C-alpha positions as CSV (number, residue, x, y, z in Angstrom):
1,X,-9.3,-5.7,-26.4
2,X,-6.2,-4.3,-27.8
3,X,-7.2,-0.5,-27.3
4,X,-8.5,-1.6,-23.3
5,X,-4.3,-3.2,-23.2
6,X,-3.0,0.5,-24.5
7,X,-5.0,2.1,-22.4
8,X,-3.8,0.2,-19.4
9,X,-0.2,0.3,-20.3
10,X,-0.5,4.5,-21.2
11,X,-1.8,4.8,-17.1
12,X,0.8,2.1,-16.3
13,X,4.0,4.7,-18.3
14,X,2.0,7.8,-16.4
15,X,2.2,6.0,-13.0
16,X,5.7,5.0,-13.4
17,X,6.8,8.5,-14.8
18,X,4.9,10.4,-11.9
19,X,6.9,7.9,-9.2
20,X,10.4,9.0,-10.8
21,X,9.5,12.5,-10.9
22,X,8.4,12.4,-7.2
23,X,11.3,10.6,-5.5
24,X,13.2,12.4,-8.1
25,X,12.2,16.0,-5.9
26,X,11.9,14.3,-2.9
27,X,15.3,13.3,-2.3
28,X,16.9,16.5,-3.3
29,X,14.5,17.9,-0.7
30,X,16.6,16.1,2.2
31,X,19.5,18.4,1.5
32,X,23.0,17.8,0.3
33,X,24.7,15.0,0.5
34,X,28.2,16.1,0.6
35,X,28.0,17.2,4.0
36,X,27.5,13.5,5.1
37,X,30.3,12.2,3.0
38,X,33.1,15.0,3.3
39,X,35.1,15.4,6.8
40,X,33.7,18.3,9.0
41,X,35.6,21.8,7.6
42,X,36.2,20.4,4.2
43,X,36.9,23.1,1.9
44,X,34.7,24.6,-0.4
45,X,36.5,22.9,-3.0
46,X,36.4,20.0,-1.9
47,X,32.6,20.2,-1.5
48,X,32.4,21.4,-5.0
49,X,35.1,18.8,-6.7
50,X,32.3,16.0,-5.1
51,X,29.9,17.8,-6.3
52,X,30.6,18.1,-9.7
53,X,31.5,14.4,-9.4
54,X,28.2,13.1,-8.8
55,X,26.4,15.3,-11.1
56,X,24.7,17.5,-8.5
57,X,26.3,20.8,-10.2
58,X,23.9,20.7,-13.2
59,X,20.5,22.2,-13.1
60,X,18.1,19.3,-11.8
61,X,16.1,19.0,-15.3
62,X,19.7,17.5,-16.5
63,X,19.7,15.6,-13.8
64,X,15.8,14.1,-14.2
65,X,16.9,13.8,-18.0
66,X,20.0,11.6,-16.4
67,X,18.4,9.7,-14.2
68,X,15.9,8.5,-16.6
69,X,18.3,7.7,-19.5
70,X,20.2,5.8,-16.8
71,X,17.4,3.9,-15.9
72,X,16.3,3.2,-19.6
73,X,19.6,1.7,-20.4
74,X,19.7,-0.1,-16.9
75,X,22.5,1.3,-15.6
76,X,21.3,3.1,-12.6
77,X,24.7,4.6,-11.4
78,X,27.0,4.3,-8.8
79,X,25.8,4.8,-5.0
80,X,27.7,7.9,-3.3
81,X,27.9,6.3,0.0
82,X,29.3,2.8,-1.3
83,X,30.8,3.9,-4.4
84,X,29.0,0.8,-5.9
85,X,27.3,0.1,-8.9
86,X,23.6,0.5,-7.4
87,X,22.1,-2.4,-9.3
88,X,24.8,-4.6,-7.8
89,X,23.9,-3.9,-4.1
90,X,20.6,-4.1,-5.1
91,X,20.6,-7.7,-6.5
92,X,23.2,-8.7,-3.4
93,X,20.7,-7.7,-0.7
94,X,17.7,-9.3,-2.9
95,X,18.1,-13.1,-2.3
96,X,17.5,-11.9,1.4
97,X,14.4,-9.8,1.3
98,X,13.2,-12.6,-1.4
99,X,13.5,-15.3,1.8
100,X,12.0,-12.7,4.1
101,X,9.4,-11.9,1.9
102,X,8.7,-15.7,1.2
103,X,8.4,-17.1,4.5
104,X,6.5,-13.9,5.4
105,X,3.9,-14.2,3.0
106,X,3.7,-17.9,3.4
107,X,2.6,-17.3,7.4
108,X,0.2,-15.1,6.4
109,X,-1.4,-17.0,3.7
110,X,-1.7,-20.2,6.0
111,X,-3.2,-18.0,9.0
112,X,-4.9,-15.3,7.1
113,X,-6.7,-17.9,4.6
114,X,-8.0,-20.8,6.7
115,X,-8.9,-17.9,9.7
116,X,-11.2,-15.8,7.1
117,X,-12.9,-19.1,5.6
118,X,-13.6,-20.1,9.0
119,X,-15.0,-16.5,10.3
120,X,-17.4,-16.6,7.1
121,X,-18.7,-20.2,7.7
122,X,-19.4,-19.3,11.4
123,X,-20.6,-15.5,10.9
124,X,-21.9,-13.9,13.5
125,X,-19.9,-16.3,16.1
126,X,-16.9,-16.8,18.4
127,X,-14.6,-17.3,15.7
128,X,-16.3,-14.6,13.5
129,X,-15.8,-12.5,16.9
130,X,-12.1,-13.3,17.5
131,X,-11.4,-13.0,13.7
132,X,-12.8,-9.1,14.0
133,X,-10.1,-8.6,17.0
134,X,-7.1,-10.4,15.2
135,X,-7.7,-8.3,12.0
136,X,-8.4,-4.9,14.0
137,X,-5.0,-5.8,15.9
138,X,-3.0,-6.7,12.8
139,X,-3.6,-3.5,10.8
140,X,-4.1,-0.8,13.5
141,X,-0.6,-2.2,15.3
142,X,2.6,-0.9,13.9
143,X,5.1,-3.4,12.6
144,X,8.0,-1.6,14.9
145,X,6.3,-2.4,17.5
146,X,5.6,-5.8,17.0
147,X,8.8,-6.5,16.3
148,X,10.4,-4.2,19.6
149,X,7.5,-6.9,21.8
150,X,8.8,-10.0,19.8
151,X,12.7,-8.9,21.0
152,X,11.8,-8.2,24.5
153,X,9.8,-11.5,25.1
154,X,11.6,-14.1,23.0
155,X,15.2,-12.4,23.3
156,X,15.9,-10.2,26.4
157,X,13.4,-12.9,28.6
158,X,13.7,-16.0,26.9
159,X,16.8,-15.6,25.7
160,X,15.4,-18.1,22.5
161,X,15.9,-16.3,19.3
162,X,18.5,-14.0,18.1
163,X,17.5,-10.0,18.1
164,X,19.4,-9.2,14.6
165,X,21.6,-10.1,12.2
166,X,20.7,-13.2,9.4
167,X,22.7,-16.6,8.7
168,X,20.5,-18.8,10.2
169,X,16.9,-20.0,10.2
170,X,16.4,-18.8,13.8
171,X,17.4,-15.2,12.6
172,X,14.5,-15.3,10.1
173,X,11.6,-16.4,12.6
174,X,10.9,-13.3,14.4
175,X,11.6,-10.7,11.0
176,X,8.7,-13.5,8.9
177,X,6.6,-12.9,12.3
178,X,6.7,-9.4,12.1
179,X,6.3,-8.4,8.8
180,X,3.6,-11.2,8.0
181,X,1.1,-10.0,10.8
182,X,0.1,-7.1,9.3
183,X,-0.8,-8.9,5.6
184,X,-2.1,-11.9,7.5
185,X,-4.8,-9.5,8.9
186,X,-5.6,-8.2,5.3
187,X,-5.6,-11.8,4.1
188,X,-8.2,-12.8,6.6
189,X,-10.2,-9.8,6.2
190,X,-10.4,-10.2,2.4
191,X,-11.2,-13.9,2.5
192,X,-14.1,-13.5,4.9
193,X,-15.5,-11.0,2.9
194,X,-15.3,-12.9,-0.3
195,X,-16.7,-16.0,1.2
196,X,-19.4,-14.1,2.2
197,X,-20.4,-12.8,-0.9
198,X,-19.9,-15.9,-2.6
199,X,-21.9,-17.8,0.0
200,X,-25.0,-15.4,-0.8
201,X,-24.7,-16.3,-4.4
202,X,-27.4,-18.1,-6.2
203,X,-25.0,-21.3,-7.6
204,X,-24.5,-21.7,-3.9
205,X,-28.2,-21.9,-2.8
206,X,-28.9,-23.9,-5.7
207,X,-25.6,-26.5,-4.4
208,X,-27.6,-26.5,-1.5
209,X,-31.3,-27.2,-2.3
210,X,-29.5,-29.9,-4.2
211,X,-28.5,-31.5,-1.1
212,X,-24.7,-31.0,-1.0
213,X,-23.0,-31.6,1.9
214,X,-22.3,-28.2,3.4
215,X,-18.5,-29.3,3.2
216,X,-18.6,-29.8,-0.5
217,X,-20.2,-27.0,-0.9
218,X,-18.2,-24.3,0.9
219,X,-14.8,-26.2,0.0
220,X,-15.6,-26.6,-4.2
221,X,-18.0,-24.3,-5.3
222,X,-17.4,-21.3,-2.9
223,X,-13.8,-21.5,-1.7
224,X,-12.4,-21.7,-5.2
225,X,-14.3,-18.4,-6.4
226,X,-13.8,-16.5,-3.2
227,X,-9.7,-16.9,-3.4
228,X,-9.4,-14.7,-6.9
229,X,-9.1,-11.7,-5.3
230,X,-7.1,-12.9,-2.1
231,X,-4.6,-14.3,-4.8
232,X,-4.6,-11.0,-6.5
233,X,-3.8,-9.1,-3.1
234,X,-1.1,-11.8,-2.0
235,X,0.5,-11.3,-5.8
236,X,1.2,-7.2,-5.1
237,X,1.5,-7.5,-1.6
238,X,4.4,-10.2,-2.2
239,X,5.7,-7.5,-4.3
240,X,5.6,-5.0,-1.5
241,X,6.8,-7.3,0.9
242,X,10.0,-7.5,-1.0
243,X,10.5,-3.8,-1.7
244,X,9.6,-2.0,0.9
245,X,9.8,-3.5,4.8
246,X,12.0,-1.1,5.3
247,X,10.6,-0.9,9.0
248,X,11.2,-4.7,9.5
249,X,14.7,-5.1,8.2
250,X,15.6,-1.9,10.0
251,X,14.2,-3.2,13.7
252,X,15.7,-6.7,13.5
253,X,18.9,-5.5,11.2
254,X,17.9,-7.6,7.9
255,X,20.1,-7.3,4.8
256,X,17.5,-6.8,2.7
257,X,16.4,-3.9,-0.1
258,X,14.0,-2.2,2.8
259,X,17.3,-1.9,4.6
260,X,19.1,-0.8,1.6
261,X,16.4,1.4,1.4
262,X,16.7,2.9,5.1
263,X,20.3,3.7,4.4
264,X,20.1,5.4,1.2
265,X,18.0,8.0,3.3
266,X,20.0,8.6,5.9
267,X,23.1,8.7,4.1
268,X,21.2,11.1,1.4
269,X,22.6,8.3,-1.5
270,X,20.1,9.7,-4.3
271,X,20.8,7.1,-6.5
272,X,20.4,4.4,-4.2
273,X,16.7,5.9,-3.1
274,X,15.6,6.5,-6.6
275,X,16.7,2.9,-8.0
276,X,15.2,0.8,-4.8
277,X,12.0,2.8,-5.3
278,X,11.7,3.0,-8.7
279,X,12.0,-0.7,-9.2
280,X,9.8,-1.4,-7.0
281,X,7.0,0.5,-8.4
282,X,7.7,-0.8,-11.5
283,X,7.2,-4.5,-10.2
284,X,3.5,-3.2,-8.4
285,X,2.7,-1.6,-11.5
286,X,3.4,-4.7,-13.6
287,X,1.8,-6.6,-11.6
288,X,-1.1,-4.8,-11.5
289,X,-0.9,-4.4,-15.2
290,X,-1.2,-8.2,-15.8
291,X,-3.8,-8.4,-13.4
292,X,-6.1,-5.9,-15.2
293,X,-5.4,-8.0,-18.6
294,X,-5.9,-11.1,-16.8
295,X,-9.8,-9.9,-15.7
296,X,-10.0,-8.4,-19.1
297,X,-9.6,-12.0,-20.7
298,X,-11.6,-13.8,-18.0
299,X,-14.6,-11.4,-18.0
300,X,-15.4,-9.4,-21.6
301,X,-17.5,-7.0,-19.5
302,X,-14.5,-5.4,-17.7
303,X,-13.2,-4.4,-21.4
304,X,-15.9,-3.0,-22.8
305,X,-16.9,-0.9,-19.4
306,X,-13.2,0.3,-18.8
């Protein structure tokens, strides 16, 4: 068990290193941020002074080492554009992203799990076919398209909901629906496939042979076991919702982490982009690591085979 955990921790640290190196190099390919932060016609001396102030005059390996060192110590530096500590910006936007992700996740689970169970129980029937169409649309239609359609219908035509911003529950409805649409389809598909697998298992067949009511077989024996992979996926999806809902938060001007990442990319704000991506990666890697350890504790075969 100890070797299994150490191996998983090693994989996690390697993944985090590769992620940090990739985003560090990627943001620098976008160009020099001083061209966006200084007025047109700025002198070469002003440009060089600003580059020196941001540490961009140093070799790449020195800049990367300083980035890793600052991340380990918990000081992610100052934003180039806002001239504010990056962590302050992150935690200022985090509550808005948590609220949006929580509502979107609740909607996706309330829609995805019951519809997935119903599709599995009525496999081949109307609800199953309707669920397949919903899953296809949910996984294929881009979120910005869903968002723009909702704005056109509920804001432009009906005038019921505000199209952007935050502050009231009405501002939250359309972003939450747009963000939860894709994940509802993903949860429905996984619930359906997991339920079908469990319903075909021997212990479910035995329960039916004992003459137990079908509702009891589905609710007590099948549903609880089918829910395990769905909850695992939901935990990872929640982290994704919090950190990388860039398109949804940009379309609705929602002041969250995703919009902060969009602003960082637009202004070539290297510290902001690096911090948001690496913190989000840390959350996802940590969730995956905990899931791997829990699976190994539940099923000893996993740590023996891995």
